[in-house]
Structures are given as structure tokens and as C-alpha cells.
N, C-alpha and C positions, 0 to 999 in steps of 0.2 A: 847497472851496478847493484849489488846485493847489500842490504843493510840489516843489521840486527835491530829489531824494534826496541830492545831494552835500552839502547843509548838515548832514546827520546823520552824516557820515563820522567826526567827532571823538567821537561818542558811541556809534556802533554799531561793535562790535569787528571787524566783517568788512565787506568791500566789498559792500554790498547792491546797488550798481548792477549788478554782474555777475550777481546772482541774479534780477534782474527783467527782464521782456521790454521794459519801457519805463522811461525815466529819470524821467518825470513821472507821479505817481499822485494820485488824488483821496483826500482825507481829510475827515472831518466838519468843518463850519465852526466848531463850538464850540471847536475847538482853538486858534483865533486869539485867544481871550480869556485864554489863559494869560499869566502875569506875564512870563516871560522865554523867550527862544528855547530855552535849555537845558532849562528845565522842560517846555516844550512838546515838545521832542525826546524827553525821557524818556517822556512820555505816549504819543507816537506810536510809539515803539519797539515796545511791546506790540502795537499794532494792526498794524504792518508785519509783525512775526513771525507773527501770526495770519493775515494775508493771504497770506504766503509759504506757510504750511502748506496753504492751500486751493488752491494752484496745483499742477498736474501736474508732478512733478519730471522734469527731463531728464537727471539724473545716473543712470546705470545701476546705481550702487551704493546708491542711495537706496531706502527701504522705504516703500511706500504704506501708511499706517496707518489711514486712515479710509475709510468707504464713499463719502462725497461725492467725495473726490479720485479714488478708484478708478472711480467712475461717469464722471467727466469723462475719465479716461484711456481707458476703453473706448469711450466715445462718439466720441472723436476718431479712433480707429483702426477701430472696427467700428460705424458709425452705424446699422446695421439689426439690431442684436442684439435677440433676443426669447427669452424663456424657453421651452425645449423639453426638459425633463428626461426625459420619457417617450420621446422620439425617440432620445436617447442610449442608453437601456437597450434599446430595441427593436433598434437597430442592433447592439449588442453581442450580443444574443440570436440573431441570424441565424446565427451559427456554431454554435449549440447547439439545433438544431431537431428533436431526437429526444426521444421520451418519456422522462421522468425515471424511472430504474430504481433500485430498492433503496435509497431514501433516506427511507423513512417515519420511521424513528427520528430521523434528522438533522433533518428538517423539524419533527418534534414538539418537539425540544429548542430549536430556533430560535423556535418559537411561544411556548414558555414564557418564553424570555429576553425577547422583545419585549413580551409581556403583563406580565411583572414590571416592565419598564422603565416601561410606561404607568402601572402602579399606583404606583410610586415617585414619578413626576412628579405624579400626581394627589394623592398624600399630601404633596406639597411637601417631600419628604425632603431634608435638606441634608447628609447623611453621604455623602461622595464614594465611600466604599468599597462602597456598595450600587449603584453604577452600573458594572458590569463591562463590559469590552470583549470581544465575542465573537471567538474565534480559531479559524479553520479551517485547520489545518496538515496537509499530507500531501505525498506525493511527486508529482513532475510528472505531469500527465495523469490525475490521480485524480478530477477533477471539481470542483475548488475554485471556478473561475470560474463554472461552472454554478450552484453552490450560492449564490454571491453574488447572481447575477441572479435565481435562483428566490426567494430571500428577499425581494428588493425587489419582485418581481412578484406573488408568491402568498402570502407570509406577512404582510407589513406591512398590506395593505388590510383583511383580516378582523380583525386585531388592533386596528385603529384605529376599529372600529365600536363602538357602545354595547354594553356587556356587564356582567355581574355577576361578582364574584370573592368567593370565600369565604375570609376571613382569620380563622382560629380559629372563634369563635362568632359572628363579625360578617360580614354580607354587604355588600360595597362595590359600588356602582353606578358604573361608569365610562362617562361620556358619550362620544359620538362626537367625534373630534378631527380637525382637518385635518392632513394629512401631506404630506411631500415626500421623494422617494427620489433619491439621487445615487450613481452608480457611477464609481469612480476606478480606473484601471488603469495599470500600468507595463510591460505586456508588449508594447506596440507594435502590437497588432492593430488598434487604432482611431485611429491617429495620435498616440497619447500615450505612445510608448515611452520607456523610460529610457535616456538617453545621458549617461553619466558625464562625458565630456570637456566637455560644454557645461553640464549642469545643476549640476555641482559648483562651477562658477564663479559661480553665482547664490546668493542667500540661501537657506538651507534651507527656509524657509517658502514660498518661491515655488513649489517643486516641488508642494506640496500645494494651495496657493491657486489656481494656474492650472488645475489639474485639477478642482477644485471648480467653478470658473467654466465650464470647458470642458464638463463634464457638464450643468450647469444650462442653459447656452445651446446645447448640442449643437453646439459649434464646437471641434473638436480643435485647430485651429491657433491658438486664442486665446492671446495673449501681450501683454506690455507692455514698454516700454523699461526702466522702473524695476521693482524687485522688489515683489511684492504680499504683504502680511501675511495670515495665515490669518484673523485677526479681521476685517480689512476685507472679505475675500471672503465670509465667513459673514454679516456684518452686511448686506452688499449683497444677498445671496441671500435672506435672511430678510425684509428690508424690501421688496424687489421682489415677492416671492411674496405677502406679506401685503397689499400695496397692490393687487395684481391680484385677490385674493380678497375684499378689504375685510374683513380680520380683524385681530385683535390679533396682532402679531408674536410675542408670548410664548406664544400658543396653538398656533403652528405646530410640529408634531413633525417633525424632520428625521432621516431614516435614511440612513446612509452606509455603503457597502461598498467596501473598498479591496483590490483584487486585486494579486497579485505584490508585496506589501509587502517581501518578503525583499530586494529590490534596494536598499532604503534602509539595511539593517543595517550594511554596511561602507562606506557612502559617506563621503567626506571633506569636512569643512567648509573652505572657502577661508579663509586666514588673516585676510582683512579682515573676515570675519563671525564670527570666533571670539569666544566670551564671555571675560570678564576672568579667569575662573579656569583657563583652559586651561594657562597657564604653570605655575601652582602644581600642577596635576594631573600635568604632565610631570615635575615635580621630586620627586614622591612616591617614596620608597624603602621597602624593608623589606616587612613583612607586608601593608601597605596598598597596595602597588604594583599587584598584580593587579586590585584593585577600581578603582583610579584609571585603569589602562589600559583596563578595560572601559568606564568612563564616557567616556573619550576616543573609544573606538571607536564608541560609540553616540551620540556628540554630535550627529551629523547628524539621527538619528532624534529625539533629544530636542528639538532646535530646530525640526524640521519638523513633527512630530506632537504635540509637547508642548502647543502652544496649542489644537489641535483636541481633544485629550484633556481639556484644561481646560474647554472649552466643554461637553463631554459629562458633566462631573461636577456639574452644577447643574440644578435644576428651572427656573431662570429662562430658560435657553435650551435647551429639551428637544431633545437630540440623542443619537442612538444610533449606535454604530459597530461594524462588523464588519471584521476584518482577515483576509486569506487569504495564505498563503505556504507555503514548503517546510520551514522550520526551526522546529519547534515550540518547543524549549527556548529558542532565541535570541530568537524573536519574543515569547514569553511574558515573558522577562527584560526585553526592551526596552520592552514595554508597561508592565509593573508598576513598573519603576524609572525611568520617564521623568522623575520629579521629582528623582531623585538618590538618594544614599545615605540609608538610614534611612526612606525613604518607599516605599509600595507601593500600586499600583493593581490591583484584582482583575481576573483574566482568566477568562473562561468558555469552556473548550474546546468545540469543535463537532466531532463525529466525522465525518470524510469518508474512509471506507475504500474499497478497491477493490470492484468488484461481485462478488456471489456467483455461483456457477455458474448458477443458474436465471435470475438477472437478466441475465447475459451472454448466455444462450440467447435470452431475450426481446428483447434489443437486436439480436442477429443476425437473429432472425425479422423484426423491423421493418426492418432494413437490406435484407433480401432482398425483402420486399414492396415497399419503395420502389423498388428496382432493377427489379422486374417492372413496376411501374406506369409507370416511365419508359422501358420498352421495352428495357431492358438484358437480355442473356441471362445467366441464372444457372444454371450447370451445372458440376459436379454440385451438389446441395443441400449446404449448408455442413456438415451433420452427417456427410456421407459423403466429404467432402474431407479425407483424412487429413493432408495437409501443412498445410492451413489450420487444422485443429483443433489441431495441434501448436503452430502459431504463436500461436493464440488462447490456449492454455494457458500459453504462455511469457510472456505479458504480464500474467498474474495478475489479470485483471479490470480493467485500466486502461481506462476508457471511451474515451479519446482514441485509444489504440492499437488497441483492438478495432474502432473505426470505421475507422481507417486501413487495417487489414488487410482487412476485409470490403469496403471500397470501393476497394481497390488504390490508395490515395493515400499520399503521403509521411507517415511518422510522425516525431514529434519526438525519438524515442529515438535516441541516437547513442553513439559510442565514448566510454568514460570511462577516462582515464589516472590511475592512482594509484600511490603509492610502495609499495615492498616492505613497509615498516613499516605503512602503513595497510591494505594487503591482509591482512597477518597479523592485525591488529586486527579486520578484517571477518570473517575466518574464525573467529577465537576467539569473537567474539560469536555468530555463527551456530551454532557448535558448543556453546555454553553453557559454554565453558572459562573465560571471564572476562567481567566487566562492563565496558562502555565508558562513559566520562563522557558525559553528555547532549549536550554540544557536539559531540563526535566522532560520536555516533550521528546527530545533526542533519545534519552534513556528509554522511554516507553516505546519508541519506534524500534530501537535496537533490540528490545526484549520481545518484539513481535506483538505488542499489545495495541499499538496504534499504527496506522499507515496513512499516507497522503493519497487522496483521490486525484483524479485527473483535473479537477478544478481547484486543486491545492487545499482541499479541506481535510483536516485531521479527523479520521474516523476510527472507531473501535473495531479491532479485528474480530470477525464473527466467532472464531474458535474460543468462546468464553469458557469452555470446559477446561481449558489449559491453565486457568488462573487459580492459584491457591495463596492463602495468606500465611505469613510467617508468624508463628506463636511468639508473643512478646509479653513479658511480665511488666507490671507497673502501669498498664493502661486501665482506665476506669471501666468497670464491667458493663455498664449500660452502653457505652460507646462500642465496645467489642461485640456485644450482642447485636446491636443495630447494624454494624458493619458486616457481621456474619450473615445476617438476614439479607442485606443488600447483595452480597455475593451469591447467596442461594437463589435469590430472585433473578439475578442476572443469568445464572446458569440454567434457569428454567426455560430460557430461549431454546436450549438444546433439546428439551424434552417435549416441547409443544409439537403435537402431531398434526401436520397439515393434511387432514383427511377430508372426506366429503362433508363431514358434519360441520366443519368450520371453514370459513373462507380463508382464514389465516390472519386477516387484518384485525379481527376482533381480539384474539388472544394477544397480538402484538400490542394493541392499544392498552389493554388491561395491564400487561406486564410493564410497559414503559411508564405508565402512571404510578404503579407500585414502586418502581425504581426511583422515580423522581421524589416521591414522598419519603421513601426510606433514606435517600441521600440527604434530604433536608433534616430528617430526624437525626441521622448519624452526625452531621455537622453540628447540630445544636447540642447533642449529648457529649460530643468531644470537648466542647467548651464548658458545659455545665451538666454533669451527670444527673442532676435533679430537674432538668428542664422538662416542662410539661406541654405547653401549647406552642405548636410550631406552625407557622404560616405555610400554606401550600399555594400561594399566589402564583409562583413560577412553575407550577406543575403542568400547565397547559400552554406552552409557548407556541406561537403561531396562530392561536385561535383568536377570534373576535368575540368579545362579550356582548350580551344584550344590554338593554338599558339598566342602569344601577346595578352593576355586578356585585355579588356578595363577596365578603371577605372570609375566606375559608381557612380552617385550621384543623390539625389532627392532634390527638393526645400522644405525645412522644413515648410516654411510659407504656402505652398499649401497643404502639406500632413497633417498638424496639424488639419484641419477641413475637414469634409466629403463634397467633391464637386461633386462626381460622385457615381454611384452605387457601393456599397462595399460588399453587401451580396454575398457570394460565390455561391448562386443558381441563380444569375442574370447574364445577359450578356450585352455587349455594342457593337454596330455595328462597332466601330473603336477604336483604342487605344487612351487613353486620360491621362492627367497628374492628379495625385491625388490618384489613386488606381489601382492596378492590378485587372482586371475584366475578367470574362469568355467571350469567343467568341460565336457568334451565332452558333447554332448546325449544320447549313448547311455549315459551313466553314470547309473544310478539311485541316488537318495538323497543326492547331494552336488551343490550348485549352484556353489560356489566354494571355492577353497583357496589356501593359501600356507604357506611355511615361516617360522615365527617362532622365538623362543627362550624357554625357560623357565629362570628362575633357581633352581638347586638347589644348596644348600651353597656359594654364592658362585660357582658356575660356570654358564655359559649353554649349555643343551643344546637342540639343534634339535628342534622338534616341529611337527607338521602342525596348522594351524588350518583346520578344515573348516566350511563354511557350508551349512545347509539352509534355504532360503527358501520359505515357503509363504504365498500370498496367499489367505486365506479371506475371501470377500466375503459370507458369510452369517452370521447372528447366533447359530448354535447354539453351545453351550458345550462346549469340549474338556476332556478329563480329563488328569491327570498320566500315565495309562497311554498315552494317545494321543501325548503329547509325548515320552515316553520311547521309544516305538516308533520315532518318527522319528529320535531321537538314535541309537538302536541301528542303525537302517537306514543312517544316514550313516556311522557308524563301520565297519560291515560292508562298505561300498562302497569303503573306502580300501585301498591296497596293504597286504598282510598285515603287513609289518614296521612300518607306521606306526600300526596300529589301537590298540594298547594305550596309547601315549603321546599320541595325538591329542587335541586339544581341539575339541569340536564346539559350534558356536553355531547354535541353532535360532531363526531370525528369522521368526516367524509373526505373522499379524495376527488370529489366532483369539481368541475370548473365553474366559476361564477364570474360574470362580467365585472361586478364590483360588490364586495361584501360590506354592507353597511350596518353598523351597530344599532342604529335607531329603527331599523326595519325588522329586527329580530324579536323573538319572544323574550319577555323579561326572565331573569334568573336562568340564563342560558349562555353557552359558549359554542361557537361554530368554527370548525376547521375546514377550509377549502383547499384546493390544489395549490394556491399561491402560498399558503402557510405550511405546506408539507415539509419543506427543507428545514425550516426552523423547528417544527414539531419533532422531526426525527433526529435533527442535529447530528451529533457524533455517532448516533446509532443507525445512520442511514444505510450502511452496508447490511445490517441485520434487517432493517425495514424492507429492503429490496427483496430479501428472501421470502417475506410474507406477501409482498406485492406481486411478485412473479413466481410463486411457489411451484406452479405447474409449468414446466419448460416447454410443453408442446400444446397443441390446440385441442386437448381432450377435456377441457373444463368449460363450464357454461360461460364464465367470465371471459376467458380467452377467445372462445368462439364468437361471443357477442361483439367483440371489437372488430371482427371481420364482417359481421352482418350489418353493422351500423353504417348508415349513410345519412348525412345531415339533411339533405333535401328530400329524401324519400322514406327513410326508416327511422323511427324514434328509438330512444334507448330501450323503452319497454318492449317494443316490437322486436328489436335485435335480441334481447334476452329471451323473449318467447321462442324465437326461431332456434336459438342456441339450446334451449331446454328441450325442444322437440328432438333435435338431433342427439343430444346427450342421452335422453331416455329411450330413444328408439334403437340406437346402435348396439350391436353385440359388445359384451364386455371386452372381448379380445381385439376389437377394432380401436386403434389409436391413430390420431392424425398427427404425424410427426411434422409435416409441412403443410403449407396452404394448399399445395397441389393434391395432397391426400384427401383433404376435406372437400375440395372441388370434385374429385373423382367420385367420392361417396354420394354427393348431391346429384351429380349427373346420372349416376346409376339409379337414383331414386326418381328420376324424372317420369311423370305420369303414373307413379305408383303411390297412392295415398299411404301415409304412415300414421298409424293410430297409437297414441300414447295417452296416459291418464295420470293426473296428479291433482292434489287439492291445495288451493291457496286462496287468498283474498285479493281483491282489486284495491290497492291503496289509493289510486288516483280518483276512483269513483266513490270512495268512502264506504263501500258496501260489498258484501260477498258477491262473487261472480254468479252464484245461483240466483241472485235477485236481479241480474241484468237481463235485458231482452236482446237477443242476437238474431240476425236474419242471415239469409244466404248471401246478402250483399256485403257482409262484414268480412271482406277479403282484402288483405293488405300486401302489396308487393315489397320485397326487399332485395337489394342488390348486394351481391357478395364481393366486397372490395371493388376492384376494377374488372372483375371477370364478368363475362356475359352469362351469368347464371342468375335466374330469377326465382324467388320463392313466393308462395302465397300461404297465409295462415288463416284457417277458418276455425272459429271457436263455436262449440255447440254445448249448451248447458245440459248436464245429466243430473238425475236425481241425487240428492245428498250433497250438492254443491261441487261435485267433481266436474272439472272442465276437460272435455275431450277435444284435443287439438289435432287437426289434420294438416300435414305439410305436403304441398305439391312443389316439385322442382322442375324447371325446364330451362332451356337456353334462350327462349324468347317469350315475351309476355303473352303472345298469341297462343303458345303451347298450354298456358294455364287457364285462360278464360277468354271469351270473345271480347272484341274491342268495346262493344256496347256495355259490357259488365265491368270494365276496368274502373277502379276508383279514381276520382279526380279531386285535387285539392288535399287539404290536411286530412289525415286518417285518424280515427279514434284509437287510443292505445288498447291493446288486447289483453295483455296479462301483466301482472306486476312483476317486479324483480324478486 
């Protein structure tokens, strides 16, 4: 029966004519049997409203709520749509075509999460708290996108096969289940970038729903006039996939990875899509206001991802979700509180740390082999390209940056502007001086200024040259001056040349102490621009003081501006106030110095702070006698008038059985290996650059680690052997691997190598020229675990030069007869 819609205008509260494409519609004939037109109209109203819901809405503010209507909307715009979820993942994977490095533990944790999810669904568990959302949060370029894709490609499939799980004393058999993987991203690499100006005008659910459909149909440009609900999208995907495979929709396990989810954290909900409680949340005052403000700030997330998280919390629609982004604390809070105050959804953190040194080396090897295969010239080898290696170390194992540097392509790292206030918080956190609230640390990680190490320590990202300060009026000038000097000193890490003149540890120690003192000065001047005396008691963390440690201060008004050389590659002929500087290279025993002040009876007396920095890269244990000798040597190297009152800090990386304060020289501080982590603190990634500045075995320190053997070769002997090889090899010879060094030594077997250099013997307290050596002073050393033996013979030459001859052979008998072999402890030959 045909009916004119106009006859229902008096009973339908809205103009339904304007809502329909045609004014005449068909209704079932049995409606004509109704008693009156009004009763008939009332009966038809329900049918008309149902009919309207089944039509594709043309109103852009409408929300498509059912899979049937969504299917009609998609078919009208994209008539040739076909499911291609694997193609969407493969397309995304094209930008990540290198071997996955250093992610074994991460993949293992993901396998456990996916397997546990399968078990919970199999057990039909209805407790929503046992369906956690996996969260991979790390700084940009750390490999989060790759881990999302790797999870979908390599973790899900094995986990969906038939398997047995041991639960207490019971064995549970999990049958094979059908699965579907979907990858959603907001980073714009695949045509689905987040554009706030347009996407915030749509319903929040639309941002997720259209990306679900785009991934399933491998159509990035997929969109509709009206908004799409998440439920409609998921229902259509589940129904379409189940029909294609002829399976029960409830059996299909869907695995979703959402990359760059951080972009949704601060998105704003358009007023026309706000929920009813928004006004009441804005009106909250008092103690509850911060919580209400946080709810409002996270409202877009709640409306967009809340429905999807709801689907993930039940076995009836088996769905597992992984979220990746840069702000760990904020993402975790948004996920767990998506239902509002008083409700919590569990989050399962997934560790995605920067690559280790060995993994970075493996990635570089792969990049080099790929370049060779493509006919590109690779010269020199990356291990011997000093500039490249320094840049590699500066990106702290970020896979994306390593690839960009080795491939000479553009990196995503860029300049970061921060306020003076935030910069001081950054430095305070790195220095261990204070804790920063999680949300602030999150922001610093997202900016690429901090990153979490493998032991979950927050570290400063080494690319300190990317930091700049935002000019701000109204700040007191002394504070600004001190903060600018602090940043300038931090950036000097970039300009320190790790050449043969310096080991690298010395300028690091000088620079880190300048940073700590400047930080204390800046914090004092921030509170009081006229502050003068600032304590530097916390400038030497991790050190053990000698008896009666002095109370040291600096003059803030002097330190706030640069009055003396502050670059850690420069030196000054005498200690001065205003900066700790390096000493001239010909001064033995002191590596850095400055004038500070000691508080005595309420007065501030100037004293010299002298640094002795020793980088011991071997594992022998040092004694208190050794440490005190270095302290005495440093004090003796100072100008006569400064020796008695001077404070000496011995910053060594040597191991000690137990460092005891009462066994040290007075007016001293000693740092050993146990205090290293505290001393470097949040600057540990930068310290590693100076610790291992030479990536191959072509430096004395690195070779000495191979020569040292606790039962046969002392630290000094190992360094002596390393120096012989270092001075005798041609400049073109570099030892990339241990095998290269071994081959060089084998080639030298039976061939005396003669080299000359001048130095003093620290342990014997007198120059080598004053020592008496005989032909019996021959010391064997074993090269790691290899069957290569060395002997060093020292001969005194006029003028104090020590001529050292190295013999190498595969057996001790090749070097000298058995009757001439030394027995028992051997005397040290040369100093370090």
C-alpha cells in the first residue's frame, strides 16, 4: 500500500518529508485494517523510524551506528572494496626492511601477552581486568612502529596455533583459532596522518573507525560523509571476514596495533559531540578540579578509544589491542581511566629500548652490506670513520637515526625549544638532584630530550646540540645568564675532540663538574638574583671523601657568566675562579683545576680544587695505596703555595674491593667503579661515548683490555704491551676485530719490534732512567684466550728514554728457553 507521508505530519513530531528521498513510501498492506487513521499512523511511525535508521544519513554530524548502514555507505562510494588486511601491513613494513635487532626480550613478552589473551578467551573469562592493553612507549625513532608490525606479522600467527598451556597442576589444550590483524597509524606515512584541524571537527569515534576500515580494506583514503561508530566498523569487519571464511564471527580473534596514539591525548572534542557531563566537569572546583580537568583533556581519547577498549574486554568479541606512542605515563593513564573516575583498565607495558652497542654494530654491518650489494661505494669502513662513529654514538642506539646516518638520508631529529624553567628541570633530573613528576618526564621523552635505558633509568639524549632556549621576558637577568652558561657548557660535549691527546674521560669529568656547579648556581639565582655563596657539596656524587671532608662553595656572581675558558678541550696554565678547566698537557698528575671556596669559621677561603682523572679499562683491583699515591702525586703537581689547602678529587674507573673513607688521604674525594653510575647519573649515555670513544682495538686502552690477564699480566704490563703495538704499527693498520690484532701479533713472532717513548715509572716513584734492568726482566702476557704469548724487555737509554722490544710467538718456548722463564710475581715494567 502506498501512503502519502504528509498525512502523518500531525503525529510525527518532525518533518519526515525532508528526511526521506521520496514523499511516497511503501508500507505493509495489513496496516489498512487498522480502525482509525490515527491508530494506523501510530503503528506506522515505528516502522518509518526503523526505515529511516536503515538509510545512509546525509547529515555530516550523524553517526552510523550499524554494520548494515555502514556497508551501504561504503558500497555507494567504494563499489569495488575487498578485504586486504595483509596488504596494508606489508605496505607499512616496506619502510622497515632491515633485520630486527636486539628485541628478543620484547618479542618474548609480547608472545606471553598474546598467549595469555588466548587462554582467557578460551576460558570465557568475563573479568574485564584480565584483558590488559599492551603499551609500547618510548622516545621517537626507537622502533615502536616496527614492534607493532612485527607483533602482527610474527607473534600472532604462532600464538593462534593449537598449543598446550600449563595452569598450576592442570594442562589446558588451546585449539587453533582463526585470526585477523589490523594496523592503525596516525603518523601520516601511509595516507592516514592525523590532521587536527579536520579530524577534530568529526565525531571522535570516526578517527578510529575509518582507520580500522582503511586497514581492513587497504584503502587509506576511505571515508564517508557521516561519522562512523567504532562498533559499526568492528561489526562489519568481523561479519565480512567470518562470511569470507565461513566461520562463526565469535570465533574470529582480532589483533589491533595502534601506532602514534599520542596524537589523540590532547585532541579536542567539537562542542556538538560533547557528552552531557562536560559542563558539570568544567564547573568542578577545589580538590577535585585537577581530576576533572584531566577527564576533560582526555575526553577525545575516551570517546574515540573507549568503545574499542570495551570490545576488547569481553570474550564474546575476542579482540586484543596494542598501543604505541611517546608518553608512557599519559598513555597509561588514558588507557586505564577510559571509563572515568573510580574505574581502572589494566595496562601491560612492553619494553622498547634503544639498541645496545652490539646490536647497533650489527645494524651498521647490514647497512654496509646492502650498500655494497647495490653498488654504492662504502669508504672508509664505518668502524674507521671517526666522524660517523661519533654521530652514531650521539643518537644512543635509536634505530631510525642510525639508519639515517649510515644511509646519508634525512633524520627526523630536529631542534627542540624549551623554557628556562623546563631546562632546569631537565638538568636536575639528569643530575639526580630532584625527581620530576611523571607527566613532565613524559613530555621530555616525547620531545626526544630523555630516554629510558634498558635498566629503566631516565637518561639525557646525547644530541644536546638540538636543545635551544625560548626567549622569555620578565625573568631575572642573573638567572638567565647562568642558564645560558649551563646550556653552553652542556653543548660543549659536542665539541670535545676525542683525539690522541686526551683519553676522553678527562674532558668529560671537567665538563660534568662544571655542569653540576652551574646548575646549583642557576637554581640559587632563580630564587634570589643576588645570591652569592652556593654550596657544591652535591657536585661529586658517587665519590667517597677522605677524613674530615671540606665544605666547598662557589661565588654565584662569578660563575653566572663565563670569565675563563670553559670548553673542555682547552686548558689554562693556572687554576682560576669561574670554571674548572683542563691543565696543560705537560703537567703530570693533574688533569683539571679551579679556584673554589671553603667555609671556615663563617668565612669563605679560596682553595684549589684539583682533578686527577684515570680511565682504567681493565678489571684488576686497585688498592688504597694506589689511590693515595695518585692523590699525593696530584697535590705535588700543584703550585707550592696551593698544595696544603688544595682539595683533590681522584675520578677513576678502577675497581676496588672496598673503598674506605678512613684509608684515604685527607682533603680528598675518590670515585671508583662502584660509584660510576651515580657519578654519571642521567648523563650516562654521554659518559659511554667517552668511556668507549674508540670503537675498535686501535687505542692503547682498548688493546690493554685484551692483554691483561689477572694471573700472569698486571695492568701496567698490559698497557706496556699495548703501547708497543700502538707505536710500532703503521698508521694505516687498524684492528677492527680481535682476530685482526691476533694476526698482526702472529706476523711479528720472532721479529723484534723497536719503539721509543719517554715517561716515568709511577710505581717505583722515580724515572725509568734511574732503574737498573737486566736481560732477565722479561714478562710474558697472554692475549685473551688465544695461544699467543708476548715478552717485553726494557732497556734504559740515555736521556731517560725507554726502549722496549716486543717478541711474539704461539708458545712460550718460542720466546725464551724454559730456564729463562720468569717464575712468580713479575715486576711492573712501564707506567700507564
